[in-house]
PyMOL Python script that loads the backbone (N, CA, C, O; Angstrom):
from pymol import cmd

cmd.read_pdbstr("""\
ATOM      1  N   MET A   1      -8.509  17.225   6.017  1.00  0.00           N
ATOM      2  CA  MET A   1      -7.594  17.496   5.704  1.00  0.00           C
ATOM      3  C   MET A   1      -7.221  15.461   6.314  1.00  0.00           C
ATOM      4  O   MET A   1      -6.593  14.524   5.821  1.00  0.00           O
ATOM      5  N   ARG A   2      -8.024  15.663   7.548  1.00  0.00           N
ATOM      6  CA  ARG A   2      -8.093  14.751   8.278  1.00  0.00           C
ATOM      7  C   ARG A   2      -7.792  13.165   7.605  1.00  0.00           C
ATOM      8  O   ARG A   2      -6.883  12.341   7.708  1.00  0.00           O
ATOM      9  N   SER A   3      -9.063  13.245   6.882  1.00  0.00           N
ATOM     10  CA  SER A   3      -9.060  11.882   5.417  1.00  0.00           C
ATOM     11  C   SER A   3      -7.702  12.076   4.887  1.00  0.00           C
ATOM     12  O   SER A   3      -7.224  10.994   4.546  1.00  0.00           O
ATOM     13  N   ILE A   4      -6.993  12.968   4.716  1.00  0.00           N
ATOM     14  CA  ILE A   4      -6.055  12.987   3.607  1.00  0.00           C
ATOM     15  C   ILE A   4      -4.674  12.076   4.572  1.00  0.00           C
ATOM     16  O   ILE A   4      -3.911  11.161   4.264  1.00  0.00           O
ATOM     17  N   ARG A   5      -4.896  12.963   5.930  1.00  0.00           N
ATOM     18  CA  ARG A   5      -3.661  12.206   6.967  1.00  0.00           C
ATOM     19  C   ARG A   5      -3.808  10.617   6.814  1.00  0.00           C
ATOM     20  O   ARG A   5      -3.042   9.816   6.277  1.00  0.00           O
ATOM     21  N   ALA A   6      -5.036  10.415   7.460  1.00  0.00           N
ATOM     22  CA  ALA A   6      -5.772   9.423   7.636  1.00  0.00           C
ATOM     23  C   ALA A   6      -5.118   8.140   6.573  1.00  0.00           C
ATOM     24  O   ALA A   6      -4.633   7.077   6.962  1.00  0.00           O
ATOM     25  N   LEU A   7      -5.285   8.634   5.037  1.00  0.00           N
ATOM     26  CA  LEU A   7      -4.984   7.904   4.279  1.00  0.00           C
ATOM     27  C   LEU A   7      -3.538   7.626   3.834  1.00  0.00           C
ATOM     28  O   LEU A   7      -3.382   6.685   3.055  1.00  0.00           O
ATOM     29  N   VAL A   8      -2.207   8.493   4.327  1.00  0.00           N
ATOM     30  CA  VAL A   8      -1.150   9.091   4.143  1.00  0.00           C
ATOM     31  C   VAL A   8      -0.645   7.933   4.948  1.00  0.00           C
ATOM     32  O   VAL A   8       0.177   7.093   4.581  1.00  0.00           O
ATOM     33  N   LEU A   9      -1.526   8.049   6.597  1.00  0.00           N
ATOM     34  CA  LEU A   9      -0.825   6.943   7.260  1.00  0.00           C
ATOM     35  C   LEU A   9      -1.146   5.779   7.444  1.00  0.00           C
ATOM     36  O   LEU A   9      -0.615   5.045   8.277  1.00  0.00           O
ATOM     37  N   ARG A  10      -2.311   5.382   6.480  1.00  0.00           N
ATOM     38  CA  ARG A  10      -2.939   3.708   6.269  1.00  0.00           C
ATOM     39  C   ARG A  10      -1.857   3.430   4.791  1.00  0.00           C
ATOM     40  O   ARG A  10      -1.266   2.357   4.664  1.00  0.00           O
ATOM     41  N   LEU A  11      -1.768   4.204   4.083  1.00  0.00           N
ATOM     42  CA  LEU A  11      -0.767   3.393   3.251  1.00  0.00           C
ATOM     43  C   LEU A  11       1.024   3.129   3.749  1.00  0.00           C
ATOM     44  O   LEU A  11       1.607   2.109   3.381  1.00  0.00           O
ATOM     45  N   ALA A  12       1.690   4.144   4.566  1.00  0.00           N
ATOM     46  CA  ALA A  12       2.319   3.994   5.080  1.00  0.00           C
ATOM     47  C   ALA A  12       2.604   2.705   5.946  1.00  0.00           C
ATOM     48  O   ALA A  12       3.599   1.982   5.872  1.00  0.00           O
ATOM     49  N   ARG A  13       1.994   2.632   6.414  1.00  0.00           N
ATOM     50  CA  ARG A  13       1.761   1.310   7.470  1.00  0.00           C
ATOM     51  C   ARG A  13       1.458   0.175   6.519  1.00  0.00           C
ATOM     52  O   ARG A  13       2.018  -0.875   6.833  1.00  0.00           O
ATOM     53  N   GLU A  14       0.627   0.127   5.316  1.00  0.00           N
ATOM     54  CA  GLU A  14       0.856  -1.144   4.671  1.00  0.00           C
ATOM     55  C   GLU A  14       2.047  -1.586   3.700  1.00  0.00           C
ATOM     56  O   GLU A  14       2.247  -2.671   3.155  1.00  0.00           O
ATOM     57  N   SER A  15       2.937  -0.119   3.651  1.00  0.00           N
ATOM     58  CA  SER A  15       3.855  -0.288   2.840  1.00  0.00           C
ATOM     59  C   SER A  15       4.671   0.417   3.237  1.00  0.00           C
ATOM     60  O   SER A  15       4.698   1.607   2.922  1.00  0.00           O
ATOM     61  N   PRO A  16       5.551  -0.145   4.037  1.00  0.00           N
ATOM     62  CA  PRO A  16       6.808   0.401   4.712  1.00  0.00           C
ATOM     63  C   PRO A  16       8.130   0.660   3.559  1.00  0.00           C
ATOM     64  O   PRO A  16       8.974   1.510   3.839  1.00  0.00           O
ATOM     65  N   ALA A  17       8.200   0.137   2.700  1.00  0.00           N
ATOM     66  CA  ALA A  17       9.137   0.377   2.000  1.00  0.00           C
ATOM     67  C   ALA A  17       8.817   1.286   0.938  1.00  0.00           C
ATOM     68  O   ALA A  17       9.391   1.105  -0.136  1.00  0.00           O
ATOM     69  N   TRP A  18       7.961   2.280   1.054  1.00  0.00           N
ATOM     70  CA  TRP A  18       8.084   3.396   0.053  1.00  0.00           C
ATOM     71  C   TRP A  18       7.984   4.656   0.822  1.00  0.00           C
ATOM     72  O   TRP A  18       7.156   4.881   1.705  1.00  0.00           O
ATOM     73  N   GLY A  19       8.916   5.461   0.399  1.00  0.00           N
ATOM     74  CA  GLY A  19       9.279   6.788   0.724  1.00  0.00           C
ATOM     75  C   GLY A  19       8.103   7.970   0.784  1.00  0.00           C
ATOM     76  O   GLY A  19       7.161   7.268   0.416  1.00  0.00           O
ATOM     77  N   TYR A  20       7.692   8.899   0.935  1.00  0.00           N
ATOM     78  CA  TYR A  20       6.988  10.031   0.667  1.00  0.00           C
ATOM     79  C   TYR A  20       7.103  10.549  -0.497  1.00  0.00           C
ATOM     80  O   TYR A  20       6.707  11.702  -0.663  1.00  0.00           O
ATOM     81  N   ARG A  21       7.466  10.079  -1.182  1.00  0.00           N
ATOM     82  CA  ARG A  21       7.628  10.351  -3.120  1.00  0.00           C
ATOM     83  C   ARG A  21       6.877   9.270  -3.388  1.00  0.00           C
ATOM     84  O   ARG A  21       5.770   9.666  -3.751  1.00  0.00           O
ATOM     85  N   ARG A  22       6.950   7.893  -3.387  1.00  0.00           N
ATOM     86  CA  ARG A  22       6.141   6.935  -3.538  1.00  0.00           C
ATOM     87  C   ARG A  22       4.816   7.454  -3.067  1.00  0.00           C
ATOM     88  O   ARG A  22       4.161   7.945  -3.987  1.00  0.00           O
ATOM     89  N   LEU A  23       4.243   7.482  -1.900  1.00  0.00           N
ATOM     90  CA  LEU A  23       3.173   7.816  -1.541  1.00  0.00           C
ATOM     91  C   LEU A  23       2.229   8.930  -1.764  1.00  0.00           C
ATOM     92  O   LEU A  23       1.023   8.918  -1.518  1.00  0.00           O
ATOM     93  N   HIS A  24       2.993   9.979  -2.306  1.00  0.00           N
ATOM     94  CA  HIS A  24       2.739  11.178  -3.033  1.00  0.00           C
ATOM     95  C   HIS A  24       2.255  10.835  -4.607  1.00  0.00           C
ATOM     96  O   HIS A  24       1.467  11.373  -5.385  1.00  0.00           O
ATOM     97  N   GLY A  25       3.179   9.599  -4.675  1.00  0.00           N
ATOM     98  CA  GLY A  25       2.920   9.279  -6.485  1.00  0.00           C
ATOM     99  C   GLY A  25       1.357   8.572  -6.352  1.00  0.00           C
ATOM    100  O   GLY A  25       0.628   8.702  -7.335  1.00  0.00           O
ATOM    101  N   GLU A  26       0.976   8.038  -5.494  1.00  0.00           N
ATOM    102  CA  GLU A  26       0.052   6.324  -5.710  1.00  0.00           C
ATOM    103  C   GLU A  26      -1.134   7.645  -5.259  1.00  0.00           C
ATOM    104  O   GLU A  26      -2.213   7.650  -5.851  1.00  0.00           O
ATOM    105  N   LEU A  27      -0.817   8.817  -4.102  1.00  0.00           N
ATOM    106  CA  LEU A  27      -2.212   9.798  -4.034  1.00  0.00           C
ATOM    107  C   LEU A  27      -2.534  10.267  -5.188  1.00  0.00           C
ATOM    108  O   LEU A  27      -3.694  10.220  -5.597  1.00  0.00           O
ATOM    109  N   LEU A  28      -1.475  10.821  -5.920  1.00  0.00           N
ATOM    110  CA  LEU A  28      -1.828  11.411  -6.922  1.00  0.00           C
ATOM    111  C   LEU A  28      -2.382  10.627  -8.286  1.00  0.00           C
ATOM    112  O   LEU A  28      -2.987  11.010  -9.287  1.00  0.00           O
ATOM    113  N   VAL A  29      -2.148  10.033  -8.076  1.00  0.00           N
ATOM    114  CA  VAL A  29      -2.593   8.282  -9.085  1.00  0.00           C
ATOM    115  C   VAL A  29      -4.354   8.343  -8.888  1.00  0.00           C
ATOM    116  O   VAL A  29      -5.157   8.418  -9.818  1.00  0.00           O
ATOM    117  N   GLY A  30      -4.726   8.281  -7.251  1.00  0.00           N
ATOM    118  CA  GLY A  30      -5.852   7.876  -6.662  1.00  0.00           C
ATOM    119  C   GLY A  30      -6.714   9.314  -7.251  1.00  0.00           C
ATOM    120  O   GLY A  30      -7.866   9.055  -7.598  1.00  0.00           O
ATOM    121  N   GLY A  31      -6.373  10.501  -7.373  1.00  0.00           N
ATOM    122  CA  GLY A  31      -6.601  11.387  -7.633  1.00  0.00           C
ATOM    123  C   GLY A  31      -6.880  12.704  -6.361  1.00  0.00           C
ATOM    124  O   GLY A  31      -7.550  13.732  -6.456  1.00  0.00           O
ATOM    125  N   VAL A  32      -6.011  12.128  -5.114  1.00  0.00           N
ATOM    126  CA  VAL A  32      -5.740  12.771  -4.488  1.00  0.00           C
ATOM    127  C   VAL A  32      -4.804  14.394  -4.271  1.00  0.00           C
ATOM    128  O   VAL A  32      -3.897  14.319  -3.443  1.00  0.00           O
ATOM    129  N   LYS A  33      -4.940  15.382  -4.760  1.00  0.00           N
ATOM    130  CA  LYS A  33      -3.663  16.434  -4.902  1.00  0.00           C
ATOM    131  C   LYS A  33      -3.648  16.852  -3.557  1.00  0.00           C
ATOM    132  O   LYS A  33      -4.482  17.420  -2.851  1.00  0.00           O
ATOM    133  N   VAL A  34      -2.470  16.428  -3.361  1.00  0.00           N
ATOM    134  CA  VAL A  34      -1.143  17.081  -2.009  1.00  0.00           C
ATOM    135  C   VAL A  34      -0.063  17.181  -2.661  1.00  0.00           C
ATOM    136  O   VAL A  34       0.224  16.606  -3.712  1.00  0.00           O
ATOM    137  N   ALA A  35       0.882  18.289  -1.743  1.00  0.00           N
ATOM    138  CA  ALA A  35       2.641  18.047  -2.059  1.00  0.00           C
ATOM    139  C   ALA A  35       3.319  17.525  -1.289  1.00  0.00           C
ATOM    140  O   ALA A  35       3.467  17.784  -0.095  1.00  0.00           O
ATOM    141  N   ALA A  36       4.007  16.376  -2.210  1.00  0.00           N
ATOM    142  CA  ALA A  36       4.941  15.780  -1.101  1.00  0.00           C
ATOM    143  C   ALA A  36       5.528  16.547  -0.431  1.00  0.00           C
ATOM    144  O   ALA A  36       6.247  15.638  -0.016  1.00  0.00           O
ATOM    145  N   SER A  37       5.950  17.499   0.140  1.00  0.00           N
ATOM    146  CA  SER A  37       6.410  18.058   1.444  1.00  0.00           C
ATOM    147  C   SER A  37       5.248  17.642   2.323  1.00  0.00           C
ATOM    148  O   SER A  37       5.651  17.177   3.389  1.00  0.00           O
ATOM    149  N   THR A  38       4.043  17.663   2.212  1.00  0.00           N
ATOM    150  CA  THR A  38       2.714  17.722   3.032  1.00  0.00           C
ATOM    151  C   THR A  38       2.793  16.009   3.354  1.00  0.00           C
ATOM    152  O   THR A  38       2.635  15.623   4.513  1.00  0.00           O
ATOM    153  N   VAL A  39       3.025  15.119   2.340  1.00  0.00           N
ATOM    154  CA  VAL A  39       2.628  14.004   2.486  1.00  0.00           C
ATOM    155  C   VAL A  39       4.028  13.594   3.763  1.00  0.00           C
ATOM    156  O   VAL A  39       3.785  13.006   4.816  1.00  0.00           O
ATOM    157  N   GLY A  40       5.401  14.049   3.357  1.00  0.00           N
ATOM    158  CA  GLY A  40       6.381  14.534   4.644  1.00  0.00           C
ATOM    159  C   GLY A  40       6.286  14.634   5.667  1.00  0.00           C
ATOM    160  O   GLY A  40       6.829  13.905   6.497  1.00  0.00           O
ATOM    161  N   GLU A  41       5.579  15.553   5.889  1.00  0.00           N
ATOM    162  CA  GLU A  41       5.525  16.354   7.341  1.00  0.00           C
ATOM    163  C   GLU A  41       4.347  15.728   7.486  1.00  0.00           C
ATOM    164  O   GLU A  41       4.185  15.758   8.706  1.00  0.00           O
ATOM    165  N   ILE A  42       3.315  15.117   6.964  1.00  0.00           N
ATOM    166  CA  ILE A  42       2.728  14.110   7.747  1.00  0.00           C
ATOM    167  C   ILE A  42       3.319  12.618   8.166  1.00  0.00           C
ATOM    168  O   ILE A  42       2.456  12.029   8.817  1.00  0.00           O
ATOM    169  N   LEU A  43       4.113  12.091   8.056  1.00  0.00           N
ATOM    170  CA  LEU A  43       5.016  11.132   8.294  1.00  0.00           C
ATOM    171  C   LEU A  43       5.728  11.401   9.523  1.00  0.00           C
ATOM    172  O   LEU A  43       5.788  10.650  10.497  1.00  0.00           O
ATOM    173  N   LYS A  44       6.411  12.856   9.357  1.00  0.00           N
ATOM    174  CA  LYS A  44       7.154  13.290  10.508  1.00  0.00           C
ATOM    175  C   LYS A  44       5.938  13.366  11.670  1.00  0.00           C
ATOM    176  O   LYS A  44       5.921  12.495  12.539  1.00  0.00           O
ATOM    177  N   ASP A  45       5.341  13.990  11.666  1.00  0.00           N
ATOM    178  CA  ASP A  45       4.511  14.285  12.656  1.00  0.00           C
ATOM    179  C   ASP A  45       4.252  12.994  12.999  1.00  0.00           C
ATOM    180  O   ASP A  45       4.663  13.021  14.159  1.00  0.00           O
ATOM    181  N   ALA A  46       3.965  12.166  12.869  1.00  0.00           N
ATOM    182  CA  ALA A  46       3.200  10.733  12.878  1.00  0.00           C
ATOM    183  C   ALA A  46       4.224  10.083  13.817  1.00  0.00           C
ATOM    184  O   ALA A  46       4.009   9.346  14.780  1.00  0.00           O
ATOM    185  N   GLY A  47       5.596  10.604  13.227  1.00  0.00           N
ATOM    186  CA  GLY A  47       6.821  10.066  14.307  1.00  0.00           C
ATOM    187  C   GLY A  47       7.215   8.555  13.093  1.00  0.00           C
ATOM    188  O   GLY A  47       7.795   7.582  13.576  1.00  0.00           O
ATOM    189  N   ILE A  48       6.949   8.554  12.064  1.00  0.00           N
ATOM    190  CA  ILE A  48       6.950   7.373  11.197  1.00  0.00           C
ATOM    191  C   ILE A  48       8.531   8.239  10.358  1.00  0.00           C
ATOM    192  O   ILE A  48       8.671   9.304   9.758  1.00  0.00           O
ATOM    193  N   PRO A  49       9.241   7.393  10.639  1.00  0.00           N
ATOM    194  CA  PRO A  49      10.726   7.323  10.134  1.00  0.00           C
ATOM    195  C   PRO A  49      10.905   7.340   8.864  1.00  0.00           C
ATOM    196  O   PRO A  49       9.938   6.699   8.450  1.00  0.00           O
ATOM    197  N   PRO A  50      11.586   7.695   7.870  1.00  0.00           N
ATOM    198  CA  PRO A  50      11.451   7.806   6.310  1.00  0.00           C
ATOM    199  C   PRO A  50      12.075   6.401   6.222  1.00  0.00           C
ATOM    200  O   PRO A  50      12.684   5.623   6.957  1.00  0.00           O
ATOM    201  N   ALA A  51      11.618   6.465   4.951  1.00  0.00           N
ATOM    202  CA  ALA A  51      11.416   4.410   4.339  1.00  0.00           C
ATOM    203  C   ALA A  51      12.796   3.807   4.780  1.00  0.00           C
ATOM    204  O   ALA A  51      12.896   3.071   5.762  1.00  0.00           O
ATOM    205  N   PRO A  52      13.972   4.212   3.893  1.00  0.00           N
ATOM    206  CA  PRO A  52      14.975   3.395   4.121  1.00  0.00           C
ATOM    207  C   PRO A  52      15.249   2.953   5.852  1.00  0.00           C
ATOM    208  O   PRO A  52      16.060   2.102   6.218  1.00  0.00           O
ATOM    209  N   GLU A  53      14.585   3.556   6.524  1.00  0.00           N
ATOM    210  CA  GLU A  53      14.785   3.615   8.472  1.00  0.00           C
ATOM    211  C   GLU A  53      14.033   2.315   8.879  1.00  0.00           C
ATOM    212  O   GLU A  53      14.473   1.320   9.456  1.00  0.00           O
ATOM    213  N   ARG A  54      12.475   2.657   8.313  1.00  0.00           N
ATOM    214  CA  ARG A  54      11.495   1.508   8.852  1.00  0.00           C
ATOM    215  C   ARG A  54      12.430   0.030   8.573  1.00  0.00           C
ATOM    216  O   ARG A  54      13.467  -0.256   7.976  1.00  0.00           O
ATOM    217  N   THR A  55      11.484  -0.628   9.313  1.00  0.00           N
ATOM    218  CA  THR A  55      11.911  -1.927   9.833  1.00  0.00           C
ATOM    219  C   THR A  55      10.938  -2.663   8.229  1.00  0.00           C
ATOM    220  O   THR A  55       9.801  -2.252   7.999  1.00  0.00           O
ATOM    221  N   SER A  56      11.547  -3.634   7.382  1.00  0.00           N
ATOM    222  CA  SER A  56      11.033  -4.265   6.613  1.00  0.00           C
ATOM    223  C   SER A  56      10.025  -4.915   7.028  1.00  0.00           C
ATOM    224  O   SER A  56       9.882  -5.093   8.237  1.00  0.00           O
ATOM    225  N   SER A  57       8.910  -5.516   5.905  1.00  0.00           N
ATOM    226  CA  SER A  57       7.871  -6.416   6.636  1.00  0.00           C
ATOM    227  C   SER A  57       8.173  -7.994   6.712  1.00  0.00           C
ATOM    228  O   SER A  57       8.832  -8.714   5.962  1.00  0.00           O
ATOM    229  N   THR A  58       7.597  -8.217   7.655  1.00  0.00           N
ATOM    230  CA  THR A  58       7.476  -9.579   8.195  1.00  0.00           C
ATOM    231  C   THR A  58       6.767 -10.533   7.502  1.00  0.00           C
ATOM    232  O   THR A  58       5.578 -10.257   7.349  1.00  0.00           O
ATOM    233  N   TRP A  59       7.216 -11.758   6.956  1.00  0.00           N
ATOM    234  CA  TRP A  59       6.253 -12.930   6.063  1.00  0.00           C
ATOM    235  C   TRP A  59       4.891 -12.826   6.175  1.00  0.00           C
ATOM    236  O   TRP A  59       4.167 -12.863   5.180  1.00  0.00           O
ATOM    237  N   ALA A  60       4.436 -12.688   7.378  1.00  0.00           N
ATOM    238  CA  ALA A  60       2.974 -12.891   8.500  1.00  0.00           C
ATOM    239  C   ALA A  60       2.622 -11.585   7.909  1.00  0.00           C
ATOM    240  O   ALA A  60       1.621 -11.830   7.237  1.00  0.00           O
ATOM    241  N   GLY A  61       2.917 -10.261   7.787  1.00  0.00           N
ATOM    242  CA  GLY A  61       2.649  -8.908   7.746  1.00  0.00           C
ATOM    243  C   GLY A  61       2.035  -8.496   6.205  1.00  0.00           C
ATOM    244  O   GLY A  61       0.997  -7.975   5.797  1.00  0.00           O
ATOM    245  N   PHE A  62       3.580  -9.162   5.441  1.00  0.00           N
ATOM    246  CA  PHE A  62       3.288  -9.618   3.931  1.00  0.00           C
ATOM    247  C   PHE A  62       1.495 -10.292   3.535  1.00  0.00           C
ATOM    248  O   PHE A  62       0.714  -9.598   2.884  1.00  0.00           O
ATOM    249  N   LEU A  63       1.213 -11.310   3.913  1.00  0.00           N
ATOM    250  CA  LEU A  63       0.664 -12.031   3.964  1.00  0.00           C
ATOM    251  C   LEU A  63      -1.246 -11.453   4.279  1.00  0.00           C
ATOM    252  O   LEU A  63      -2.388 -11.482   3.820  1.00  0.00           O
ATOM    253  N   ARG A  64      -0.323 -10.942   5.490  1.00  0.00           N
ATOM    254  CA  ARG A  64      -1.872 -10.062   5.883  1.00  0.00           C
ATOM    255  C   ARG A  64      -2.132  -9.003   4.976  1.00  0.00           C
ATOM    256  O   ARG A  64      -2.982  -9.300   4.137  1.00  0.00           O
ATOM    257  N   SER A  65      -1.624  -7.761   4.878  1.00  0.00           N
ATOM    258  CA  SER A  65      -1.764  -7.326   3.499  1.00  0.00           C
ATOM    259  C   SER A  65      -2.363  -7.339   2.246  1.00  0.00           C
ATOM    260  O   SER A  65      -3.081  -6.535   1.651  1.00  0.00           O
ATOM    261  N   GLN A  66      -1.781  -8.738   1.903  1.00  0.00           N
ATOM    262  CA  GLN A  66      -2.051  -9.769   0.389  1.00  0.00           C
ATOM    263  C   GLN A  66      -3.671 -10.782   0.568  1.00  0.00           C
ATOM    264  O   GLN A  66      -4.051 -11.455  -0.391  1.00  0.00           O
ATOM    265  N   GLU A  67      -4.327 -10.757   1.640  1.00  0.00           N
ATOM    266  CA  GLU A  67      -5.233 -11.930   1.786  1.00  0.00           C
ATOM    267  C   GLU A  67      -6.102 -11.924   0.912  1.00  0.00           C
ATOM    268  O   GLU A  67      -6.581 -12.984   0.509  1.00  0.00           O
ATOM    269  N   ASP A  68      -6.451 -10.848   0.480  1.00  0.00           N
ATOM    270  CA  ASP A  68      -7.926 -10.617  -0.367  1.00  0.00           C
ATOM    271  C   ASP A  68      -7.021 -10.987  -1.748  1.00  0.00           C
ATOM    272  O   ASP A  68      -7.340 -11.922  -2.483  1.00  0.00           O
ATOM    273  N   ALA A  69      -6.310 -10.462  -1.899  1.00  0.00           N
ATOM    274  CA  ALA A  69      -5.612 -11.753  -3.413  1.00  0.00           C
ATOM    275  C   ALA A  69      -5.315 -12.562  -3.196  1.00  0.00           C
ATOM    276  O   ALA A  69      -5.622 -13.293  -4.139  1.00  0.00           O
ATOM    277  N   LEU A  70      -4.672 -13.273  -2.247  1.00  0.00           N
ATOM    278  CA  LEU A  70      -4.671 -14.871  -1.968  1.00  0.00           C
ATOM    279  C   LEU A  70      -5.514 -15.506  -1.867  1.00  0.00           C
ATOM    280  O   LEU A  70      -5.335 -16.716  -2.011  1.00  0.00           O
ATOM    281  N   LEU A  71      -6.665 -15.063  -1.608  1.00  0.00           N
ATOM    282  CA  LEU A  71      -7.917 -15.953  -1.341  1.00  0.00           C
ATOM    283  C   LEU A  71      -8.439 -15.546  -3.065  1.00  0.00           C
ATOM    284  O   LEU A  71      -8.237 -16.565  -3.726  1.00  0.00           O
ATOM    285  N   ALA A  72      -8.954 -14.560  -3.860  1.00  0.00           N
ATOM    286  CA  ALA A  72      -9.161 -14.761  -4.806  1.00  0.00           C
ATOM    287  C   ALA A  72      -8.271 -15.651  -5.670  1.00  0.00           C
ATOM    288  O   ALA A  72      -8.838 -16.586  -6.236  1.00  0.00           O
ATOM    289  N   CYS A  73      -7.100 -15.513  -5.834  1.00  0.00           N
ATOM    290  CA  CYS A  73      -5.965 -16.321  -6.204  1.00  0.00           C
ATOM    291  C   CYS A  73      -6.392 -17.929  -6.213  1.00  0.00           C
ATOM    292  O   CYS A  73      -6.812 -18.673  -7.100  1.00  0.00           O
ATOM    293  N   ASP A  74      -6.174 -18.057  -5.209  1.00  0.00           N
ATOM    294  CA  ASP A  74      -6.682 -19.540  -4.699  1.00  0.00           C
ATOM    295  C   ASP A  74      -8.266 -20.321  -5.283  1.00  0.00           C
ATOM    296  O   ASP A  74      -8.666 -21.476  -5.429  1.00  0.00           O
ATOM    297  N   PHE A  75      -8.598 -19.498  -5.408  1.00  0.00           N
ATOM    298  CA  PHE A  75     -10.611 -19.695  -5.699  1.00  0.00           C
ATOM    299  C   PHE A  75     -10.777 -19.954  -7.714  1.00  0.00           C
ATOM    300  O   PHE A  75     -11.533 -20.567  -8.467  1.00  0.00           O
ATOM    301  N   PHE A  76      -9.297 -18.866  -7.870  1.00  0.00           N
ATOM    302  CA  PHE A  76     -10.191 -18.923  -9.142  1.00  0.00           C
ATOM    303  C   PHE A  76     -10.030 -19.793 -10.379  1.00  0.00           C
ATOM    304  O   PHE A  76      -9.116 -20.616 -10.417  1.00  0.00           O
ATOM    305  N   GLU A  77     -10.697 -19.679 -11.177  1.00  0.00           N
ATOM    306  CA  GLU A  77     -10.939 -20.927 -12.591  1.00  0.00           C
ATOM    307  C   GLU A  77     -11.251 -20.457 -13.247  1.00  0.00           C
ATOM    308  O   GLU A  77     -12.080 -19.548 -13.203  1.00  0.00           O
ATOM    309  N   THR A  78     -10.471 -21.082 -14.505  1.00  0.00           N
ATOM    310  CA  THR A  78     -10.877 -20.607 -15.845  1.00  0.00           C
ATOM    311  C   THR A  78     -11.050 -22.100 -17.059  1.00  0.00           C
ATOM    312  O   THR A  78     -10.482 -23.190 -17.134  1.00  0.00           O
ATOM    313  N   VAL A  79     -12.107 -21.428 -17.840  1.00  0.00           N
ATOM    314  CA  VAL A  79     -12.601 -23.354 -18.789  1.00  0.00           C
ATOM    315  C   VAL A  79     -11.599 -22.439 -20.213  1.00  0.00           C
ATOM    316  O   VAL A  79     -11.587 -21.279 -20.625  1.00  0.00           O
ATOM    317  N   THR A  80     -10.832 -23.770 -20.603  1.00  0.00           N
ATOM    318  CA  THR A  80     -10.402 -23.653 -21.816  1.00  0.00           C
ATOM    319  C   THR A  80     -11.500 -23.114 -22.681  1.00  0.00           C
ATOM    320  O   THR A  80     -12.605 -22.693 -22.339  1.00  0.00           O
ATOM    321  N   LEU A  81     -10.677 -23.267 -24.521  1.00  0.00           N
ATOM    322  CA  LEU A  81     -11.824 -23.487 -25.250  1.00  0.00           C
ATOM    323  C   LEU A  81     -11.985 -24.798 -25.664  1.00  0.00           C
ATOM    324  O   LEU A  81     -12.764 -25.188 -26.533  1.00  0.00           O
ATOM    325  N   SER A  82     -11.144 -25.524 -24.945  1.00  0.00           N
ATOM    326  CA  SER A  82     -11.039 -27.359 -25.405  1.00  0.00           C
ATOM    327  C   SER A  82     -11.816 -27.651 -24.020  1.00  0.00           C
ATOM    328  O   SER A  82     -12.157 -28.830 -23.932  1.00  0.00           O
ATOM    329  N   GLY A  83     -12.092 -27.030 -23.169  1.00  0.00           N
ATOM    330  CA  GLY A  83     -12.920 -27.356 -22.258  1.00  0.00           C
ATOM    331  C   GLY A  83     -12.479 -27.665 -20.856  1.00  0.00           C
ATOM    332  O   GLY A  83     -13.152 -28.106 -19.925  1.00  0.00           O
ATOM    333  N   ALA A  84     -11.085 -27.309 -20.904  1.00  0.00           N
ATOM    334  CA  ALA A  84      -9.973 -27.777 -19.825  1.00  0.00           C
ATOM    335  C   ALA A  84     -10.403 -26.821 -18.886  1.00  0.00           C
ATOM    336  O   ALA A  84     -10.871 -25.698 -19.075  1.00  0.00           O
ATOM    337  N   ARG A  85     -10.096 -27.647 -17.489  1.00  0.00           N
ATOM    338  CA  ARG A  85     -10.423 -26.013 -16.312  1.00  0.00           C
ATOM    339  C   ARG A  85      -8.972 -25.796 -16.016  1.00  0.00           C
ATOM    340  O   ARG A  85      -8.428 -26.839 -15.654  1.00  0.00           O
ATOM    341  N   LEU A  86      -8.396 -25.036 -16.049  1.00  0.00           N
ATOM    342  CA  LEU A  86      -7.143 -24.500 -14.778  1.00  0.00           C
ATOM    343  C   LEU A  86      -7.512 -23.893 -13.999  1.00  0.00           C
ATOM    344  O   LEU A  86      -6.754 -23.493 -13.116  1.00  0.00           O
TER     345      LEU A  86
END
""", "prot")
cmd.dss("prot")
cmd.show_as("cartoon", "prot")
cmd.util.cbc("prot")
cmd.orient("prot")
């Protein structure tokens, strides 16, 4: 149960616009079976307000959460059939 709690809290921190239902859906996609009400209780117990009441992420926060993908995009290169590099 501690690992599920930690995962819910991490997802909530990384995606402040997601409510407990969206978090629940993402957990199901990841193979974690937990009730939506349990996700809501975990957030409530941790003092995390409902998604509309949370502050939106800052630009710096967005960049920090996406840094791995941004680095991959900056160094991605492909060669076309004609030999041109993109």
